[in-house]
N, C-alpha and C positions, 0 to 999 in steps of 0.2 A: 445246625444253623446258628450263627452268632446273633446275639441280641441286636435288634434295630436301635441305633442310637438316635435320640431326638434332641433337638436344640430349642431352647426357649430363652431368649435374651431378655424378654420383658414379661415374665410370668405374672400371675395374679392369684390372689385369694378370691375365689368366686363365691359370693353369698347369693342365696336365692330364697325367696319367700313369696307368700300370697297376701293380697289385700283385697277387700271388697271394692274399694274405690281409691284411686290415686288422685288427690286434689291438692292444688297449691295452697300454701299458708297453713292449712289444717295439719294436725299431727296424723300421720297415716299409720294405723295399727296393722302389724303384719303377723302372720302365723306360718307354721310349717317351714321354719327356717332350716337351712342346711348350708354347709360350707364345704367346698371342694378345692383341690389344687387345680389351677387353671393356667391358661396361656396355650398357644398353639401346640408347641411340642409336648408339653405336659399332657394335654388332652390326647394327643396321638399315642403317647406311651400308655395312658389309661385304657384306650381302646384296644391297642395291640395285646395287652395283658388280658383283657376281657375276652378276646377272641382266641385265646390259647397260645399266643406267641410270647416272645420274650423281648422286652424293651429295656433300654438304659437311658435315663433322662439326664442330660446336662442342662443346668439352668443357672441363672444369676439371681441372687437374692441378698437382701440386706435389711438393716434396721430391726426394730422389734417385730415387724410383720414378717420378716424373713424367717424367723424361728417358727412362726405359725405355719408358713408354707412347708417348711421342713417336716413338721409334725403331720400335716395332712398327707404328704407324700408317703411317709412311713405307714400311715393308716391304710393307704391304698396298696401297700406292699410293692412299691415301684422302686427298683434299684436306681440309685441316682447319685450324682455328684454335684455339689453346690460350688459355684464360683462366687466368692464374697464380693459385695459392692458396698459402698458407703451409704447409698440412698435407700429409702424405705421401699420395700416391695408393695406394689399397688393392691388395692382392694376394689373389686368390681361388685356391682349389685344388680340383680335381676329381680324384678317384681312382676308377678302375674296378677292382673286385675280380674277377679272372678266375675264381676258384674258385666264385663264386656269381652272377656277372653282375649284381651290385649296384653302384650308383654312389653314391659319397660326395662331398658338396659342402660345402666350408668357405668361407663368405662373410663377411668382416669388415664392420663397419658403416661404415668409412671415416672420412675426416677431417671435422672441423667447419669450416664456412666462416663468414666474417665478413660483415657487411652490405656493406662496400665491395666484397667479392669477388662476392657474388651480384648486386649492382647492376651491376658490370662485365659480368657475363654477360648481364643484360637489355639493356645498352647494345650488346653485340655482336649480339644478336638484332635490335635496332632497325637496326643498320648492315648486316645481311645482306640479300641480294637473293634472294627466293624466291617461288614460287607455292604450294608445299607445304612444310610443316614437320612433322616428327615429333618429339614429346617422349616419351621412353620411359625408364622406370626410376624408381628411388626418389629422393627428395630427400635430400641430405646433411644432417647435423645443422647447425643454424644457419640454414638456408634457411627462409623463411616458408612456412606450409602453403598459402598462396594463390599460390605462385610460378607454377604452371602456369596459374592463372587470369589472372595478369598477362600471361603469354605469350599466352594466348588473346585478350586485349584488343588486344595489339599486332598479332597476325595478322588479327583481324577488321577493325581500323582500316585496314589496307592492302589489304583485299579478297582476302587469300590464304586458304588452307585448312590446317587443322591436324588431325593424327591424334595421339591420346593413348593411351598404354599405361602406366598407373600404377594405384595402389590407395589405399584408405583415405581420409583427410581431404584429401589432395592431389587425388585424383580428384573427390571431392565438391565441393570449392571450384571446380574448373575447370568442372564440369558446371553449377553455379549461375551461373557467369559466362557460359556458353553460347558459341556460335560454333564448335562443334567439328564437323568433317566426319566423323570416325571415332573411335569409342571402342572399345577391344578389351580388356575384362576377361576373366579366367577366370570360371567359374561361381561359385567361392567368393568371388572379389572382387566380383562383381555381387550375390550374395546379401548380402554385408556392406554394400554400398552401399544396397541396397533395404531392408535390415533384416528380411528374412524368408527362409525356406526356399523354394526354387523348383524342387524336384525332382518335385512332383506334376504329373500330365499337364496341360498348358495353362498352368501357372504361369509358366514362363519367357516364353512368348509374351505373356501378359497384362502381365507386368512390363516386358517390352521395349517394348510399345506405350505403356505409361504413361511410361516413361523418355524416349521420343523424342517424345511428344505435345506437349511444350512448345516444341519447335523449337530448343532449345539444342544438341541432338545430332542430326545428320542420319542417320548410319549407326551401328548397334550390332552388333558381331560378338563373340559370346560363345564362347570356346573351352571344350570339354567334356572335354578329355583323351581317353581311349579311346572316348568316345561321339561324337567328332567336333566339330562346331561349328554355330552357328546365326547367321544374319544376319537382322536386323530393320530394315526401312526402311519408307518410305511405301507400298510395294507389298505389305507383309505380312511373312511369315516364310519363310525358306529354310533348311531343316535338312539337313545332310549327315552321314552316318555317317563314322567315321574310316576311313582307308585301312589296309589290312592290311600293315603293314611290320614288320620286325624291328628293334626299337629298340636302338641302341648307346649313346645318350646323350640326355638331355632338354635339355641346354644349348642355348639359343638358339632353341628351337622357336617360342615366342611372338613373339620379335623377328623371326624369319624370316616369320612370318605377316603381321605388320604391314608389314614392308618390301615384300613382294610385293604385298599388297593396295593399299598406298599408291602403289606404282610404277605399277600398272595403272590406278588411278584418275587419276593424273597423266597417263597416256598417253591418257586419254579413254574407257576401258572403262566399261561399265555396272557398277553396284555388284555385281550378281550374278556377272558375269564376273570382276571383281576378287576377289571372295570365293573363288572356286574357285582362283585363283592363290595366294591367301593360304593356303588349306588345303593345296595341293600343296607350298608352300615349308615350311610347318610340319611336314608329314610327312617331307619330304626332310631336314630338319635332324636328325631323330632317327636317320637312317641313318649319320651321320658320328660318329666317336669324339670324346670329350672336348669341347673348346671349338672345334672346327672347325665352320663354318657349313654351310649346305646347298650342294649342287653344282647348277649350272644344268641339267645333263643329267638329274639325278634329278627336279628340279622339273618339267621339260617332260614327262618320262615319266609322272609321277604326275598331272599336270594332264590328260593324255589319258585316264587311267583315270576321273577325276572327270567329265569331259565325257561319257563313255559312260554314266555313271549318270543323267545329267539328261535 
């Protein structure tokens, strides 16, 4: 099996720490600091590697902070290719407040990219060798709204498969282009895409069938937060309630879901089997603090719980 290629146009250096209390004006003392390479596609690559698969990360980076991101990826032993940009790679910060068990996340918008830079990224995708590609995360300022649609056209032309986890106009444009194996929005993102509330009984199922009927999207997995997730494919709907876990951090849960589901699809698993692995990885991700991704042993244990429910 070829490595799963992941795309991250707007990566981040993810800092995480703890504080007794987060207060305005006062200096907030933190402890247990850690730094990880982050951004949607980078997180997907980290989880694929953790689960025993092979990933190759394509990412944009620049400035003094770009070198820090490079070093963090090397520490994670993730094969990667950097596409240089002039702007500085962003730094995100997550602070867990121990007195309340609340998590605060500070996420900058990131650098603006030029047309030559994003076209260089497209050229890198053209040159990559893959059977599965995962595009995850927001587009940086300066990238065209149809960037992921252009990626989908590249993937479809070579007969490969693409999983997409993004939102807004970038998601809409890619869906209109078609050729997507898997799309994984949250409920809020899917409601925004469909232009209506989907909380009434049967509304999500009907919208999912409408969404996949045109053939541009093969599998739709909608994450529902504390209510679990739903898979909609040609066989119908599979809805699973959330696993009962004690959450320590929400960082990377969606990326973990996409990584595991894509990995098992690439391994030849059925859509419904891969969906359960995705749910297990998403739940496992919230067990780890800060910007740490899911652990393989947690994913395997939670997957067994899900299998018992089916």
